[in-house]
C-alpha positions as CSV (number, residue, x, y, z in Angstrom):
1,M,44.3,-155.5,37.9
2,E,41.4,-153.6,38.3
3,A,43.4,-150.0,39.1
4,A,45.7,-151.0,36.1
5,I,42.8,-151.1,33.8
6,A,41.4,-148.1,35.3
7,A,44.9,-146.4,34.8
8,A,44.9,-147.6,31.0
9,R,41.5,-145.9,30.3
10,R,42.5,-142.8,31.7
11,V,46.2,-142.4,29.9
12,I,44.9,-140.5,26.7
13,C,42.5,-138.3,28.6
14,G,43.4,-134.6,29.0
15,R,45.9,-134.3,26.0
16,P,46.1,-134.3,22.4
17,P,46.9,-137.6,20.5
18,T,50.5,-138.6,20.0
19,T,51.7,-139.0,16.5
20,T,51.3,-142.8,17.2
21,E,48.0,-142.6,18.3
22,R,47.0,-140.6,15.3
23,L,48.4,-142.9,12.9
24,F,47.9,-146.4,14.7
25,T,45.0,-147.9,15.8
26,K,45.1,-150.6,18.6
27,H,43.5,-154.0,18.7
28,Y,44.1,-156.6,21.2
29,A,44.3,-160.8,20.6
30,R,43.0,-162.3,23.7
31,H,44.9,-165.7,25.1
32,H,48.0,-165.4,22.6
33,A,50.8,-165.1,25.6
34,S,50.7,-167.3,28.4
35,A,53.0,-167.9,31.1
36,V,55.0,-171.3,30.8
37,T,56.2,-172.9,34.1
38,D,58.7,-175.9,34.2
39,A,56.0,-178.1,35.3
40,A,53.5,-176.9,32.7
41,R,56.6,-177.2,30.0
42,T,56.5,-180.9,30.4
43,I,53.2,-181.3,29.6
44,D,52.6,-178.8,26.5
45,A,54.8,-175.8,26.6
46,E,53.0,-174.2,23.4
47,A,49.5,-175.1,24.4
48,L,47.1,-171.7,24.5
49,P,44.7,-171.4,27.4
50,P,41.2,-172.9,26.8
51,P,38.6,-170.1,25.1
52,G,37.3,-168.2,28.1
53,T,40.0,-168.8,30.5
54,P,41.0,-165.3,32.1
55,S,44.8,-164.7,30.9
56,G,45.2,-161.8,33.5
57,G,46.2,-159.5,30.6
58,A,48.7,-161.9,29.3
59,D,47.8,-160.6,25.7
60,V,49.2,-159.1,22.6
61,C,48.6,-155.8,21.1
62,I,48.6,-155.3,17.3
63,C,49.0,-151.5,16.4
64,R,47.8,-151.2,12.9
65,H,49.2,-148.3,10.6
66,S,46.8,-146.5,8.4
67,N,48.5,-148.2,5.7
68,G,47.7,-151.7,6.7
69,I,51.0,-153.0,8.6
70,C,50.5,-154.2,11.8
71,V,53.1,-153.8,14.6
72,V,53.0,-156.8,17.5
73,T,53.8,-155.8,20.8
74,L,53.0,-156.7,24.5
75,S,49.7,-155.4,25.7
76,E,50.2,-152.5,28.1
77,L,48.2,-154.7,30.6
78,H,50.6,-157.8,30.2
79,P,51.8,-158.6,33.8
80,L,55.4,-158.2,32.8
81,V,54.5,-154.7,31.8
82,R,52.5,-153.8,34.5
83,S,55.1,-155.4,37.1
84,R,57.9,-154.0,35.4
85,G,59.6,-157.5,35.1
86,R,63.0,-157.9,34.5
87,V,63.6,-159.6,31.1
88,S,66.7,-161.8,30.1
89,D,66.2,-163.0,26.8
90,V,63.8,-162.4,23.9
91,D,64.4,-165.3,21.4
92,F,62.8,-165.4,18.1
93,R,64.1,-168.7,17.2
94,D,60.8,-170.1,15.9
95,V,60.5,-167.7,13.1
96,K,62.4,-167.2,10.0
97,V,63.9,-163.7,10.0
98,V,63.8,-162.0,6.7
99,T,66.8,-160.1,5.2
100,G,67.3,-157.8,2.1
101,K,66.0,-154.7,0.7
102,K,62.5,-156.0,-0.5
103,K,62.1,-158.3,2.6
104,R,61.2,-161.7,0.4
105,G,60.7,-164.6,2.1
106,G,59.2,-164.1,5.2
107,T,57.5,-166.4,7.3
108,L,53.8,-166.6,7.0
109,V,52.2,-166.3,10.3
110,E,48.9,-167.2,11.6
111,A,47.3,-165.4,15.0
112,G,48.2,-168.5,16.5
113,T,51.9,-168.8,15.2
114,K,54.5,-168.6,18.2
115,L,56.3,-165.5,17.4
116,A,58.8,-165.0,20.3
117,R,59.7,-166.4,23.9
118,I,60.5,-163.7,26.4
119,T,62.5,-165.0,29.4
120,T,62.2,-163.2,32.6
121,A,65.2,-163.1,35.2
122,G,63.3,-165.5,37.3
123,G,63.2,-168.1,34.7
124,L,59.7,-167.5,33.7
125,V,59.3,-168.0,30.1
126,Y,56.0,-166.6,28.2
127,S,55.4,-167.8,24.8
128,V,54.0,-165.1,22.6
129,R,51.8,-165.4,19.6
130,A,51.8,-163.3,16.8
131,G,48.1,-162.4,17.0
132,V,47.3,-161.4,13.3
133,R,47.7,-163.2,10.1
134,G,50.0,-162.0,7.5
135,T,54.1,-162.0,6.1
136,L,56.4,-161.4,8.9
137,V,58.8,-158.5,7.5
138,E,60.9,-158.2,10.7
139,V,61.4,-158.9,14.4
140,N,63.0,-156.0,16.6
141,P,66.7,-156.4,16.3
142,A,67.3,-154.0,19.3
143,L,65.9,-156.6,21.7
144,A,68.7,-158.7,21.2
145,A,70.8,-156.3,23.2
146,S,68.5,-154.5,25.3
147,P,65.5,-157.1,26.0
148,Q,64.1,-154.9,28.6
149,L,62.7,-152.7,26.0
150,A,60.0,-155.2,25.6
151,V,58.4,-154.4,28.8
152,E,59.9,-150.7,29.4
153,E,58.8,-149.5,26.0
154,P,56.2,-151.8,24.4
155,A,54.6,-149.8,22.0
156,A,57.9,-148.1,20.7
157,A,61.3,-149.0,21.1
158,G,60.7,-152.5,22.2
159,Y,57.9,-153.6,19.8
160,L,58.2,-157.3,18.9
161,A,57.9,-157.6,15.3
162,V,56.1,-156.2,11.9
163,V,53.8,-158.2,10.2
164,M,52.3,-157.2,6.7
165,P,48.8,-158.8,6.1
166,T,48.4,-160.8,2.9
167,L,47.2,-158.3,0.1
168,H,43.4,-160.3,0.5
169,H,43.4,-159.7,4.0
170,V,44.9,-155.9,4.6
171,K,41.4,-154.9,5.1
172,T,40.0,-157.6,7.2
173,A,43.3,-158.7,9.1
174,V,42.2,-157.3,12.5
175,D,38.3,-157.7,12.3
176,H,38.8,-161.0,15.0
177,L,40.7,-158.7,17.2
178,L,39.4,-156.5,20.2
179,G,39.3,-152.9,20.0
180,R,40.6,-150.8,22.8
181,D,37.9,-150.2,24.7
182,A,36.2,-153.7,24.0
183,Y,39.6,-155.2,25.2
184,L,39.4,-153.2,28.8
185,E,36.0,-153.7,29.1
186,R,36.5,-157.8,29.0
187,L,39.5,-157.5,31.2
188,L,37.5,-155.4,34.0
189,R,34.5,-158.6,33.5
190,E,36.9,-161.0,34.1
191,E,38.5,-159.0,36.9
192,R,34.9,-159.1,38.7
193,G,33.8,-162.5,37.6
194,V,31.1,-161.0,35.6
195,P,29.9,-163.5,32.7
196,E,30.3,-162.4,29.0
197,P,26.6,-161.1,28.1
198,V,25.0,-163.5,25.5
199,G,24.1,-162.5,22.0
């Protein structure tokens, strides 16, 4: 994991930022994606890990556009993304998908709302949370036919969903999330077993 974190730090070094990097800022929600095994499913399949539990990078990335809209993706350090795991299904059964030109009637999601279930070829299920509060504008229709995109191109064609923060929360929707540097630093501390600084 430490090598993966170091590689993530080097991604944008030595080249100009892409259009996506210029228009979107990345924020990370900790502990909003957890692997669910058959044994754990019988206890509480949807429980989030307790605060302070290292998640091994099983988090989501919220790419916030300059207009406030948020695109939810798997973190580039999610175990599936790092291992290029085989995905057999991405299921959005727990959220109401909006239709129509004006996208009215979308589900209001909270940071901990279950957004999708990602099933691997080996049968492991990841229950992925929204990570941000707002109205679910859309889920990625391409994942129905090509679920592997969620792993191969998480910040592009494999995004999970688009969430529009409510009007009163547009400016503060990502305030509770970690910035990229803080996120990588926290993962590095967890990897090394270094406690969080106090204060």
